All heavy atoms as TSV, in Angstrom:
chain	resi	resn	atom	element	x	y	z
A	1	MET	N	N	0.853	-1.171	0.000
A	1	MET	CA	C	0.000	0.000	0.000
A	1	MET	C	C	0.897	1.230	0.000
A	1	MET	O	O	1.782	1.377	0.808
A	1	MET	CB	C	-0.884	-0.027	1.249
A	1	MET	CG	C	-1.689	1.211	1.413
A	1	MET	SD	S	-2.687	1.342	2.919
A	1	MET	CE	C	-3.214	-0.275	3.255
A	2	SER	N	N	0.623	2.103	-0.908
A	2	SER	CA	C	1.447	3.297	-0.988
A	2	SER	C	C	0.841	4.413	-0.157
A	2	SER	O	O	-0.366	4.480	0.053
A	2	SER	CB	C	1.608	3.719	-2.445
A	2	SER	OG	O	0.808	4.799	-2.762
A	3	GLY	N	N	1.676	5.319	0.300
A	3	GLY	CA	C	1.220	6.440	1.102
A	3	GLY	C	C	0.259	7.344	0.347
A	3	GLY	O	O	-0.627	7.946	0.918
A	4	THR	N	N	0.436	7.431	-0.966
A	4	THR	CA	C	-0.432	8.268	-1.787
A	4	THR	C	C	-1.868	7.766	-1.731
A	4	THR	O	O	-2.800	8.557	-1.632
A	4	THR	CB	C	0.059	8.272	-3.250
A	4	THR	OG1	O	1.411	8.718	-3.255
A	4	THR	CG2	C	-0.771	9.192	-4.094
A	5	ASN	N	N	-2.060	6.456	-1.782
A	5	ASN	CA	C	-3.410	5.899	-1.732
A	5	ASN	C	C	-4.101	6.197	-0.413
A	5	ASN	O	O	-5.305	6.427	-0.387
A	5	ASN	CB	C	-3.390	4.391	-1.975
A	5	ASN	CG	C	-3.069	4.069	-3.423
A	5	ASN	OD1	O	-3.292	4.890	-4.307
A	5	ASN	ND2	N	-2.529	2.896	-3.655
A	6	VAL	N	N	-3.352	6.186	0.662
A	6	VAL	CA	C	-3.921	6.485	1.972
A	6	VAL	C	C	-4.464	7.906	1.977
A	6	VAL	O	O	-5.581	8.158	2.419
A	6	VAL	CB	C	-2.865	6.299	3.084
A	6	VAL	CG1	C	-3.375	6.824	4.402
A	6	VAL	CG2	C	-2.475	4.838	3.201
A	7	TRP	N	N	-3.688	8.859	1.480
A	7	TRP	CA	C	-4.128	10.255	1.451
A	7	TRP	C	C	-5.284	10.456	0.483
A	7	TRP	O	O	-6.190	11.246	0.756
A	7	TRP	CB	C	-2.972	11.187	1.100
A	7	TRP	CG	C	-1.975	11.260	2.201
A	7	TRP	CD1	C	-0.693	10.794	2.189
A	7	TRP	CD2	C	-2.193	11.782	3.515
A	7	TRP	NE1	N	-0.095	11.001	3.398
A	7	TRP	CE2	C	-0.989	11.608	4.234
A	7	TRP	CE3	C	-3.267	12.380	4.148
A	7	TRP	CZ2	C	-0.855	12.015	5.553
A	7	TRP	CZ3	C	-3.126	12.785	5.461
A	7	TRP	CH2	C	-1.927	12.604	6.145
A	8	THR	N	N	-5.281	9.745	-0.623
A	8	THR	CA	C	-6.372	9.854	-1.591
A	8	THR	C	C	-7.672	9.373	-0.979
A	8	THR	O	O	-8.702	10.038	-1.096
A	8	THR	CB	C	-6.050	9.041	-2.865
A	8	THR	OG1	O	-4.829	9.532	-3.421
A	8	THR	CG2	C	-7.154	9.145	-3.883
A	9	ARG	N	N	-7.652	8.234	-0.301
A	9	ARG	CA	C	-8.857	7.714	0.355
A	9	ARG	C	C	-9.317	8.656	1.458
A	9	ARG	O	O	-10.517	8.892	1.617
A	9	ARG	CB	C	-8.604	6.315	0.908
A	9	ARG	CG	C	-8.522	5.246	-0.163
A	9	ARG	CD	C	-8.559	3.845	0.425
A	9	ARG	NE	N	-7.614	3.622	1.505
A	9	ARG	CZ	C	-6.381	3.168	1.367
A	9	ARG	NH1	N	-5.918	2.881	0.166
A	9	ARG	NH2	N	-5.600	2.987	2.409
A	10	SER	N	N	-8.378	9.190	2.194
A	10	SER	CA	C	-8.722	10.105	3.280
A	10	SER	C	C	-9.380	11.374	2.736
A	10	SER	O	O	-10.390	11.839	3.266
A	10	SER	CB	C	-7.454	10.451	4.062
A	10	SER	OG	O	-7.776	11.174	5.201
A	11	ARG	N	N	-8.838	11.922	1.674
A	11	ARG	CA	C	-9.433	13.118	1.060
A	11	ARG	C	C	-10.822	12.819	0.520
A	11	ARG	O	O	-11.723	13.644	0.625
A	11	ARG	CB	C	-8.534	13.644	-0.057
A	11	ARG	CG	C	-7.427	14.547	0.436
A	11	ARG	CD	C	-6.779	15.296	-0.703
A	11	ARG	NE	N	-6.082	14.426	-1.623
A	11	ARG	CZ	C	-4.823	14.053	-1.508
A	11	ARG	NH1	N	-4.104	14.464	-0.491
A	11	ARG	NH2	N	-4.264	13.263	-2.393
A	12	GLU	N	N	-11.001	11.652	-0.067
A	12	GLU	CA	C	-12.312	11.284	-0.600
A	12	GLU	C	C	-13.348	11.197	0.512
A	12	GLU	O	O	-14.479	11.647	0.355
A	12	GLU	CB	C	-12.230	9.950	-1.353
A	12	GLU	CG	C	-13.538	9.501	-1.960
A	12	GLU	CD	C	-14.151	10.505	-2.917
A	12	GLU	OE1	O	-13.403	11.215	-3.619
A	12	GLU	OE2	O	-15.401	10.596	-2.943
A	13	ARG	N	N	-12.975	10.618	1.638
A	13	ARG	CA	C	-13.903	10.561	2.782
A	13	ARG	C	C	-14.263	11.960	3.258
A	13	ARG	O	O	-15.415	12.232	3.588
A	13	ARG	CB	C	-13.294	9.748	3.922
A	13	ARG	CG	C	-13.384	8.251	3.695
A	13	ARG	CD	C	-13.044	7.498	4.969
A	13	ARG	NE	N	-11.710	7.777	5.447
A	13	ARG	CZ	C	-10.648	7.025	5.223
A	13	ARG	NH1	N	-10.767	5.919	4.531
A	13	ARG	NH2	N	-9.475	7.358	5.696
A	14	MET	N	N	-13.293	12.846	3.306
A	14	MET	CA	C	-13.557	14.220	3.751
A	14	MET	C	C	-14.450	14.965	2.751
A	14	MET	O	O	-15.264	15.784	3.150
A	14	MET	CB	C	-12.242	14.983	3.960
A	14	MET	CG	C	-11.453	14.469	5.144
A	14	MET	SD	S	-12.389	14.431	6.683
A	14	MET	CE	C	-12.594	16.158	6.981
A	15	ARG	N	N	-14.306	14.677	1.472
A	15	ARG	CA	C	-15.181	15.308	0.471
A	15	ARG	C	C	-16.625	14.872	0.642
A	15	ARG	O	O	-17.545	15.632	0.352
A	15	ARG	CB	C	-14.710	14.952	-0.944
A	15	ARG	CG	C	-13.532	15.729	-1.407
A	15	ARG	CD	C	-13.246	15.464	-2.885
A	15	ARG	NE	N	-11.919	15.921	-3.189
A	15	ARG	CZ	C	-10.892	15.141	-3.503
A	15	ARG	NH1	N	-11.059	13.838	-3.604
A	15	ARG	NH2	N	-9.712	15.639	-3.736
A	16	ARG	N	N	-16.849	13.657	1.089
A	16	ARG	CA	C	-18.206	13.135	1.267
A	16	ARG	C	C	-18.853	13.621	2.559
A	16	ARG	O	O	-20.061	13.545	2.721
A	16	ARG	CB	C	-18.182	11.603	1.267
A	16	ARG	CG	C	-17.891	11.026	-0.095
A	16	ARG	CD	C	-17.987	9.516	-0.179
A	16	ARG	NE	N	-18.487	8.845	0.982
A	16	ARG	CZ	C	-17.993	7.725	1.473
A	16	ARG	NH1	N	-16.973	7.153	0.894
A	16	ARG	NH2	N	-18.519	7.156	2.533
A	17	PHE	N	N	-18.062	14.137	3.488
A	17	PHE	CA	C	-18.577	14.508	4.797
A	17	PHE	C	C	-19.740	15.505	4.739
A	17	PHE	O	O	-20.744	15.303	5.430
A	17	PHE	CB	C	-17.460	15.044	5.688
A	17	PHE	CG	C	-17.908	15.326	7.082
A	17	PHE	CD1	C	-18.108	14.296	7.985
A	17	PHE	CD2	C	-18.174	16.623	7.489
A	17	PHE	CE1	C	-18.538	14.546	9.271
A	17	PHE	CE2	C	-18.609	16.885	8.768
A	17	PHE	CZ	C	-18.793	15.841	9.661
A	18	PRO	N	N	-19.685	16.576	3.949
A	18	PRO	CA	C	-20.829	17.503	3.923
A	18	PRO	C	C	-22.136	16.830	3.504
A	18	PRO	O	O	-23.198	17.133	4.054
A	18	PRO	CB	C	-20.417	18.579	2.914
A	18	PRO	CG	C	-18.920	18.532	2.918
A	18	PRO	CD	C	-18.570	17.088	3.159
A	19	ASP	N	N	-22.076	15.906	2.566
A	19	ASP	CA	C	-23.281	15.182	2.149
A	19	ASP	C	C	-23.801	14.285	3.272
A	19	ASP	O	O	-25.000	14.220	3.518
A	19	ASP	CB	C	-23.013	14.332	0.905
A	19	ASP	CG	C	-22.751	15.181	-0.328
A	19	ASP	OD1	O	-23.296	16.305	-0.398
A	19	ASP	OD2	O	-22.009	14.719	-1.202
A	20	LEU	N	N	-22.893	13.597	3.930
A	20	LEU	CA	C	-23.290	12.735	5.045
A	20	LEU	C	C	-23.889	13.569	6.165
A	20	LEU	O	O	-24.907	13.203	6.759
A	20	LEU	CB	C	-22.093	11.943	5.575
A	20	LEU	CG	C	-21.425	10.978	4.602
A	20	LEU	CD1	C	-20.206	10.334	5.255
A	20	LEU	CD2	C	-22.388	9.935	4.115
A	21	PHE	N	N	-23.259	14.691	6.447
A	21	PHE	CA	C	-23.751	15.568	7.504
A	21	PHE	C	C	-25.152	16.088	7.178
A	21	PHE	O	O	-26.019	16.141	8.042
A	21	PHE	CB	C	-22.783	16.730	7.716
A	21	PHE	CG	C	-23.058	17.516	8.955
A	21	PHE	CD1	C	-22.712	17.007	10.191
A	21	PHE	CD2	C	-23.661	18.750	8.881
A	21	PHE	CE1	C	-22.964	17.722	11.347
A	21	PHE	CE2	C	-23.921	19.475	10.030
A	21	PHE	CZ	C	-23.578	18.966	11.262
A	22	ALA	N	N	-25.383	16.437	5.914
A	22	ALA	CA	C	-26.700	16.931	5.497
A	22	ALA	C	C	-27.766	15.850	5.675
A	22	ALA	O	O	-28.901	16.152	6.062
A	22	ALA	CB	C	-26.645	17.395	4.045
A	23	GLN	N	N	-27.412	14.608	5.429
A	23	GLN	CA	C	-28.366	13.505	5.578
A	23	GLN	C	C	-28.662	13.212	7.050
A	23	GLN	O	O	-29.675	12.576	7.355
A	23	GLN	CB	C	-27.823	12.237	4.914
A	23	GLN	CG	C	-27.741	12.349	3.403
A	23	GLN	CD	C	-27.147	11.107	2.791
A	23	GLN	OE1	O	-27.508	9.993	3.154
A	23	GLN	NE2	N	-26.224	11.284	1.855
A	24	CYS	N	N	-27.806	13.651	7.941
A	24	CYS	CA	C	-27.957	13.364	9.367
A	24	CYS	C	C	-28.144	14.644	10.174
A	24	CYS	O	O	-27.794	14.701	11.352
A	24	CYS	CB	C	-26.718	12.603	9.862
A	24	CYS	SG	S	-26.494	11.027	9.040
A	25	SER	N	N	-28.736	15.652	9.577
A	25	SER	CA	C	-28.848	16.947	10.243
A	25	SER	C	C	-29.708	16.888	11.508
A	25	SER	O	O	-29.407	17.559	12.493
A	25	SER	CB	C	-29.384	18.007	9.285
A	25	SER	OG	O	-30.668	17.637	8.816
A	26	THR	N	N	-30.747	16.073	11.496
A	26	THR	CA	C	-31.604	15.963	12.677
A	26	THR	C	C	-30.827	15.373	13.850
A	26	THR	O	O	-30.859	15.907	14.964
A	26	THR	CB	C	-32.841	15.099	12.380
A	26	THR	OG1	O	-33.557	15.691	11.302
A	26	THR	CG2	C	-33.741	14.976	13.588
A	27	GLU	N	N	-30.117	14.278	13.596
A	27	GLU	CA	C	-29.334	13.628	14.642
A	27	GLU	C	C	-28.218	14.542	15.138
A	27	GLU	O	O	-27.917	14.592	16.330
A	27	GLU	CB	C	-28.756	12.299	14.148
A	27	GLU	CG	C	-29.779	11.219	13.922
A	27	GLU	CD	C	-30.478	11.297	12.564
A	27	GLU	OE1	O	-30.259	12.283	11.814
A	27	GLU	OE2	O	-31.244	10.374	12.255
A	28	ALA	N	N	-27.602	15.287	14.202
A	28	ALA	CA	C	-26.530	16.208	14.580
A	28	ALA	C	C	-27.067	17.326	15.470
A	28	ALA	O	O	-26.416	17.720	16.444
A	28	ALA	CB	C	-25.874	16.790	13.333
A	29	ALA	N	N	-28.261	17.824	15.148
A	29	ALA	CA	C	-28.864	18.886	15.956
A	29	ALA	C	C	-29.183	18.391	17.368
A	29	ALA	O	O	-28.938	19.098	18.353
A	29	ALA	CB	C	-30.122	19.413	15.280
A	30	VAL	N	N	-29.711	17.177	17.468
A	30	VAL	CA	C	-30.029	16.612	18.784
A	30	VAL	C	C	-28.757	16.436	19.604
A	30	VAL	O	O	-28.715	16.782	20.794
A	30	VAL	CB	C	-30.792	15.269	18.634
A	30	VAL	CG1	C	-30.911	14.554	19.966
A	30	VAL	CG2	C	-32.155	15.503	18.019
A	31	TYR	N	N	-27.707	15.933	18.983
A	31	TYR	CA	C	-26.431	15.755	19.682
A	31	TYR	C	C	-25.873	17.109	20.106
A	31	TYR	O	O	-25.413	17.279	21.250
A	31	TYR	CB	C	-25.435	15.010	18.795
A	31	TYR	CG	C	-24.074	14.857	19.428
A	31	TYR	CD1	C	-23.901	14.080	20.568
A	31	TYR	CD2	C	-22.962	15.495	18.899
A	31	TYR	CE1	C	-22.656	13.936	21.164
A	31	TYR	CE2	C	-21.713	15.355	19.496
A	31	TYR	CZ	C	-21.565	14.584	20.621
A	31	TYR	OH	O	-20.340	14.449	21.214
A	32	GLY	N	N	-25.906	18.072	19.216
A	32	GLY	CA	C	-25.413	19.410	19.535
A	32	GLY	C	C	-26.157	20.041	20.702
A	32	GLY	O	O	-25.548	20.657	21.580
A	33	LYS	N	N	-27.476	19.882	20.716
A	33	LYS	CA	C	-28.265	20.424	21.818
A	33	LYS	C	C	-27.908	19.743	23.138
A	33	LYS	O	O	-27.857	20.391	24.179
A	33	LYS	CB	C	-29.753	20.265	21.530
A	33	LYS	CG	C	-30.248	21.225	20.480
A	33	LYS	CD	C	-31.714	21.012	20.174
A	33	LYS	CE	C	-32.140	21.907	19.025
A	33	LYS	NZ	N	-33.530	21.667	18.633
A	34	CYS	N	N	-27.657	18.460	23.094
A	34	CYS	CA	C	-27.261	17.735	24.301
A	34	CYS	C	C	-25.914	18.254	24.816
A	34	CYS	O	O	-25.754	18.503	26.004
A	34	CYS	CB	C	-27.170	16.236	24.023
A	34	CYS	SG	S	-26.663	15.270	25.463
A	35	VAL	N	N	-24.971	18.437	23.906
A	35	VAL	CA	C	-23.649	18.938	24.305
A	35	VAL	C	C	-23.781	20.327	24.927
A	35	VAL	O	O	-23.207	20.597	25.986
A	35	VAL	CB	C	-22.682	18.961	23.098
A	35	VAL	CG1	C	-21.414	19.723	23.423
A	35	VAL	CG2	C	-22.354	17.544	22.656
A	36	VAL	N	N	-24.552	21.197	24.289
A	36	VAL	CA	C	-24.732	22.545	24.823
A	36	VAL	C	C	-25.400	22.490	26.198
A	36	VAL	O	O	-24.985	23.179	27.131
A	36	VAL	CB	C	-25.555	23.412	23.838
A	36	VAL	CG1	C	-26.008	24.707	24.492
A	36	VAL	CG2	C	-24.749	23.698	22.587
A	37	ALA	N	N	-26.431	21.679	26.317
A	37	ALA	CA	C	-27.168	21.591	27.584
A	37	ALA	C	C	-26.298	21.058	28.718
A	37	ALA	O	O	-26.428	21.498	29.864
A	37	ALA	CB	C	-28.400	20.710	27.416
A	38	THR	N	N	-25.413	20.116	28.418
A	38	THR	CA	C	-24.602	19.510	29.479
A	38	THR	C	C	-23.369	20.320	29.811
A	38	THR	O	O	-22.761	20.110	30.864
A	38	THR	CB	C	-24.187	18.071	29.118
A	38	THR	OG1	O	-23.457	18.087	27.894
A	38	THR	CG2	C	-25.388	17.168	29.002
A	39	THR	N	N	-22.984	21.244	28.935
A	39	THR	CA	C	-21.784	22.044	29.214
A	39	THR	C	C	-22.119	23.445	29.701
A	39	THR	O	O	-21.225	24.163	30.133
A	39	THR	CB	C	-20.884	22.149	27.973
A	39	THR	OG1	O	-21.633	22.708	26.894
A	39	THR	CG2	C	-20.329	20.808	27.588
A	40	THR	N	N	-23.369	23.845	29.648
A	40	THR	CA	C	-23.743	25.182	30.105
A	40	THR	C	C	-23.375	25.347	31.576
A	40	THR	O	O	-23.798	24.579	32.428
A	40	THR	CB	C	-25.253	25.420	29.902
A	40	THR	OG1	O	-25.547	25.263	28.521
A	40	THR	CG2	C	-25.661	26.803	30.366
A	41	GLY	N	N	-22.568	26.349	31.840
A	41	GLY	CA	C	-22.136	26.606	33.212
A	41	GLY	C	C	-20.902	25.821	33.608
A	41	GLY	O	O	-20.092	26.291	34.379
A	42	ASN	N	N	-20.746	24.612	33.093
A	42	ASN	CA	C	-19.595	23.771	33.454
A	42	ASN	C	C	-18.385	24.032	32.566
A	42	ASN	O	O	-17.260	23.848	32.990
A	42	ASN	CB	C	-19.945	22.285	33.349
A	42	ASN	CG	C	-21.037	21.880	34.306
A	42	ASN	OD1	O	-21.243	22.513	35.311
A	42	ASN	ND2	N	-21.738	20.817	33.973
A	43	LEU	N	N	-18.653	24.389	31.323
A	43	LEU	CA	C	-17.610	24.605	30.326
A	43	LEU	C	C	-16.749	23.363	30.109
A	43	LEU	O	O	-15.619	23.446	29.688
A	43	LEU	CB	C	-16.728	25.802	30.692
A	43	LEU	CG	C	-17.450	27.136	30.841
A	43	LEU	CD1	C	-16.479	28.209	31.284
A	43	LEU	CD2	C	-18.148	27.539	29.568
A	44	GLU	N	N	-17.289	22.207	30.430
A	44	GLU	CA	C	-16.551	20.955	30.262
A	44	GLU	C	C	-17.534	19.848	29.908
A	44	GLU	O	O	-18.534	19.656	30.597
A	44	GLU	CB	C	-15.832	20.618	31.556
A	44	GLU	CG	C	-14.939	19.416	31.448
A	44	GLU	CD	C	-14.189	19.159	32.742
A	44	GLU	OE1	O	-13.850	20.117	33.443
A	44	GLU	OE2	O	-13.951	17.981	33.032
A	45	LEU	N	N	-17.236	19.131	28.845
A	45	LEU	CA	C	-18.061	18.008	28.437
A	45	LEU	C	C	-17.495	16.740	29.066
A	45	LEU	O	O	-16.317	16.437	28.911
A	45	LEU	CB	C	-18.081	17.874	26.913
A	45	LEU	CG	C	-18.919	16.755	26.334
A	45	LEU	CD1	C	-20.394	16.940	26.680
A	45	LEU	CD2	C	-18.745	16.690	24.821
A	46	LYS	N	N	-18.305	16.040	29.773
A	46	LYS	CA	C	-17.856	14.806	30.417
A	46	LYS	C	C	-18.278	13.611	29.566
A	46	LYS	O	O	-19.323	13.620	28.938
A	46	LYS	CB	C	-18.462	14.699	31.811
A	46	LYS	CG	C	-18.023	15.823	32.733
A	46	LYS	CD	C	-17.971	15.358	34.151
A	46	LYS	CE	C	-17.657	16.403	35.161
A	46	LYS	NZ	N	-16.820	17.468	34.887
A	47	LYS	N	N	-17.459	12.596	29.590
A	47	LYS	CA	C	-17.689	11.389	28.811
A	47	LYS	C	C	-19.029	10.748	29.168
A	47	LYS	O	O	-19.413	10.691	30.328
A	47	LYS	CB	C	-16.561	10.388	29.061
A	47	LYS	CG	C	-16.668	9.148	28.214
A	47	LYS	CD	C	-15.508	8.225	28.465
A	47	LYS	CE	C	-15.676	6.986	27.620
A	47	LYS	NZ	N	-14.637	6.022	27.846
A	48	ASP	N	N	-19.713	10.268	28.155
A	48	ASP	CA	C	-20.947	9.491	28.249
A	48	ASP	C	C	-22.196	10.279	28.642
A	48	ASP	O	O	-23.245	9.691	28.834
A	48	ASP	CB	C	-20.792	8.286	29.184
A	48	ASP	CG	C	-19.798	7.272	28.653
A	48	ASP	OD1	O	-19.576	7.232	27.423
A	48	ASP	OD2	O	-19.243	6.516	29.463
A	49	LEU	N	N	-22.118	11.598	28.753
A	49	LEU	CA	C	-23.319	12.368	29.063
A	49	LEU	C	C	-24.280	12.403	27.876
A	49	LEU	O	O	-25.492	12.465	28.065
A	49	LEU	CB	C	-22.969	13.795	29.491
A	49	LEU	CG	C	-22.309	13.923	30.851
A	49	LEU	CD1	C	-21.979	15.381	31.142
A	49	LEU	CD2	C	-23.211	13.366	31.947
A	50	CYS	N	N	-23.750	12.366	26.665
A	50	CYS	CA	C	-24.575	12.423	25.457
A	50	CYS	C	C	-24.347	11.177	24.599
A	50	CYS	O	O	-24.434	11.222	23.365
A	50	CYS	CB	C	-24.242	13.680	24.659
A	50	CYS	SG	S	-24.604	15.206	25.532
A	51	VAL	N	N	-24.073	10.060	25.246
A	51	VAL	CA	C	-23.722	8.849	24.508
A	51	VAL	C	C	-24.873	8.367	23.626
A	51	VAL	O	O	-24.647	7.923	22.500
A	51	VAL	CB	C	-23.203	7.741	25.453
A	51	VAL	CG1	C	-24.307	7.161	26.296
A	51	VAL	CG2	C	-22.499	6.659	24.679
A	52	LYS	N	N	-26.098	8.463	24.104
A	52	LYS	CA	C	-27.246	8.006	23.315
A	52	LYS	C	C	-27.377	8.838	22.032
A	52	LYS	O	O	-27.552	8.285	20.942
A	52	LYS	CB	C	-28.524	8.124	24.151
A	52	LYS	CG	C	-29.778	7.657	23.436
A	52	LYS	CD	C	-31.005	7.797	24.309
A	52	LYS	CE	C	-31.360	9.261	24.363
A	52	LYS	NZ	N	-32.684	9.572	24.833
A	53	GLU	N	N	-27.233	10.138	22.163
A	53	GLU	CA	C	-27.333	11.031	21.009
A	53	GLU	C	C	-26.162	10.825	20.058
A	53	GLU	O	O	-26.330	10.850	18.836
A	53	GLU	CB	C	-27.392	12.492	21.473
A	53	GLU	CG	C	-28.637	12.835	22.243
A	53	GLU	CD	C	-28.593	12.468	23.727
A	53	GLU	OE1	O	-27.615	11.824	24.178
A	53	GLU	OE2	O	-29.550	12.827	24.431
A	54	PHE	N	N	-24.964	10.613	20.614
A	54	PHE	CA	C	-23.794	10.375	19.781
A	54	PHE	C	C	-23.946	9.078	18.995
A	54	PHE	O	O	-23.619	9.023	17.800
A	54	PHE	CB	C	-22.513	10.330	20.616
A	54	PHE	CG	C	-21.301	10.015	19.785
A	54	PHE	CD1	C	-20.719	10.987	19.003
A	54	PHE	CD2	C	-20.770	8.733	19.765
A	54	PHE	CE1	C	-19.617	10.698	18.211
A	54	PHE	CE2	C	-19.671	8.426	18.984
A	54	PHE	CZ	C	-19.093	9.419	18.206
A	55	GLU	N	N	-24.426	8.038	19.646
A	55	GLU	CA	C	-24.606	6.752	18.966
A	55	GLU	C	C	-25.627	6.873	17.829
A	55	GLU	O	O	-25.450	6.267	16.765
A	55	GLU	CB	C	-25.022	5.665	19.948
A	55	GLU	CG	C	-23.894	5.213	20.858
A	55	GLU	CD	C	-22.699	4.624	20.113
A	55	GLU	OE1	O	-22.886	3.948	19.081
A	55	GLU	OE2	O	-21.566	4.852	20.577
A	56	ALA	N	N	-26.685	7.648	18.043
A	56	ALA	CA	C	-27.676	7.859	16.978
A	56	ALA	C	C	-27.033	8.582	15.798
A	56	ALA	O	O	-27.270	8.227	14.629
A	56	ALA	CB	C	-28.866	8.650	17.507
A	57	LEU	N	N	-26.201	9.577	16.068
A	57	LEU	CA	C	-25.510	10.306	14.999
A	57	LEU	C	C	-24.526	9.394	14.272
A	57	LEU	O	O	-24.467	9.381	13.050
A	57	LEU	CB	C	-24.784	11.521	15.585
A	57	LEU	CG	C	-23.999	12.377	14.602
A	57	LEU	CD1	C	-24.878	12.911	13.484
A	57	LEU	CD2	C	-23.314	13.523	15.348
A	58	LYS	N	N	-23.788	8.615	15.024
A	58	LYS	CA	C	-22.822	7.679	14.435
A	58	LYS	C	C	-23.531	6.663	13.538
A	58	LYS	O	O	-23.085	6.389	12.415
A	58	LYS	CB	C	-22.058	6.962	15.544
A	58	LYS	CG	C	-21.051	5.962	15.069
A	58	LYS	CD	C	-20.368	5.328	16.267
A	58	LYS	CE	C	-19.612	4.094	15.881
A	58	LYS	NZ	N	-19.063	3.413	17.055
A	59	THR	N	N	-24.636	6.114	14.012
A	59	THR	CA	C	-25.406	5.148	13.226
A	59	THR	C	C	-25.901	5.788	11.931
A	59	THR	O	O	-25.844	5.171	10.864
A	59	THR	CB	C	-26.594	4.616	14.048
A	59	THR	OG1	O	-26.075	3.963	15.207
A	59	THR	CG2	C	-27.437	3.642	13.254
A	60	CYS	N	N	-26.361	7.017	12.028
A	60	CYS	CA	C	-26.827	7.725	10.838
A	60	CYS	C	C	-25.684	7.919	9.840
A	60	CYS	O	O	-25.853	7.688	8.641
A	60	CYS	CB	C	-27.435	9.072	11.230
A	60	CYS	SG	S	-28.098	9.983	9.817
A	61	PHE	N	N	-24.519	8.354	10.316
A	61	PHE	CA	C	-23.366	8.534	9.429
A	61	PHE	C	C	-22.990	7.231	8.738
A	61	PHE	O	O	-22.737	7.207	7.533
A	61	PHE	CB	C	-22.151	9.049	10.198
A	61	PHE	CG	C	-22.110	10.539	10.377
A	61	PHE	CD1	C	-21.674	11.078	11.565
A	61	PHE	CD2	C	-22.485	11.405	9.367
A	61	PHE	CE1	C	-21.618	12.449	11.750
A	61	PHE	CE2	C	-22.442	12.773	9.537
A	61	PHE	CZ	C	-22.009	13.303	10.730
A	62	VAL	N	N	-22.943	6.154	9.484
A	62	VAL	CA	C	-22.571	4.860	8.908
A	62	VAL	C	C	-23.597	4.431	7.855
A	62	VAL	O	O	-23.221	3.987	6.751
A	62	VAL	CB	C	-22.415	3.787	10.011
A	62	VAL	CG1	C	-22.291	2.402	9.424
A	62	VAL	CG2	C	-21.219	4.102	10.890
A	63	SER	N	N	-24.872	4.599	8.163
A	63	SER	CA	C	-25.923	4.237	7.200
A	63	SER	C	C	-25.850	5.097	5.957
A	63	SER	O	O	-25.969	4.591	4.834
A	63	SER	CB	C	-27.308	4.378	7.839
A	63	SER	OG	O	-27.459	3.483	8.900
A	64	ALA	N	N	-25.655	6.376	6.139
A	64	ALA	CA	C	-25.551	7.296	4.988
A	64	ALA	C	C	-24.334	6.971	4.133
A	64	ALA	O	O	-24.403	7.002	2.909
A	64	ALA	CB	C	-25.493	8.738	5.476
A	65	ALA	N	N	-23.231	6.619	4.783
A	65	ALA	CA	C	-22.017	6.263	4.036
A	65	ALA	C	C	-22.236	4.983	3.243
A	65	ALA	O	O	-21.790	4.884	2.095
A	65	ALA	CB	C	-20.840	6.108	4.998
A	66	LYS	N	N	-22.917	4.016	3.837
A	66	LYS	CA	C	-23.185	2.764	3.124
A	66	LYS	C	C	-24.092	3.018	1.918
A	66	LYS	O	O	-23.886	2.440	0.860
A	66	LYS	CB	C	-23.829	1.737	4.053
A	66	LYS	CG	C	-22.850	1.127	5.012
A	66	LYS	CD	C	-23.510	0.106	5.897
A	66	LYS	CE	C	-22.514	-0.490	6.876
A	66	LYS	NZ	N	-23.158	-1.416	7.802
A	67	ARG	N	N	-25.100	3.862	2.102
A	67	ARG	CA	C	-25.985	4.188	0.970
A	67	ARG	C	C	-25.212	4.882	-0.136
A	67	ARG	O	O	-25.460	4.665	-1.306
A	67	ARG	CB	C	-27.138	5.091	1.428
A	67	ARG	CG	C	-28.205	4.371	2.207
A	67	ARG	CD	C	-29.425	5.238	2.390
A	67	ARG	NE	N	-29.150	6.514	3.040
A	67	ARG	CZ	C	-29.221	6.756	4.349
A	67	ARG	NH1	N	-29.562	5.790	5.173
A	67	ARG	NH2	N	-28.954	7.954	4.835
A	68	GLY	N	N	-24.253	5.724	0.239
A	68	GLY	CA	C	-23.453	6.450	-0.736
A	68	GLY	C	C	-22.467	5.571	-1.488
A	68	GLY	O	O	-22.055	5.909	-2.595
A	69	MET	N	N	-22.107	4.437	-0.916
A	69	MET	CA	C	-21.146	3.534	-1.554
A	69	MET	C	C	-21.789	2.679	-2.617
A	69	MET	O	O	-21.111	2.155	-3.482
A	69	MET	CB	C	-20.501	2.628	-0.496
A	69	MET	CG	C	-19.684	3.360	0.535
A	69	MET	SD	S	-18.221	4.115	-0.141
A	69	MET	CE	C	-17.195	2.687	-0.348
A	70	LYS	N	N	-23.093	2.512	-2.572
A	70	LYS	CA	C	-23.773	1.629	-3.531
A	70	LYS	C	C	-23.907	2.269	-4.870
A	70	LYS	O	O	-23.860	3.400	-5.100
A	70	LYS	CB	C	-25.154	1.246	-2.994
A	70	LYS	CG	C	-25.041	0.363	-1.782
A	70	LYS	CD	C	-26.398	0.000	-1.262
A	70	LYS	CE	C	-26.243	-0.868	-0.029
A	70	LYS	NZ	N	-27.481	-1.265	0.536
């Protein structure tokens, strides 16, 4: 495997990110609201406070990426 191929694949994934994000805007908004709500006043995000919302966003990204590969 050449180093060039690694960077090419990485750039391709980054190019697809805006499309994936657009397909998961609802999940991203819910996760964002959770992060804001849990950090208000604390200024620190603690692990697992928004795990349910993060998992929903992650699942959406994976599903959107799979649909985009077909």
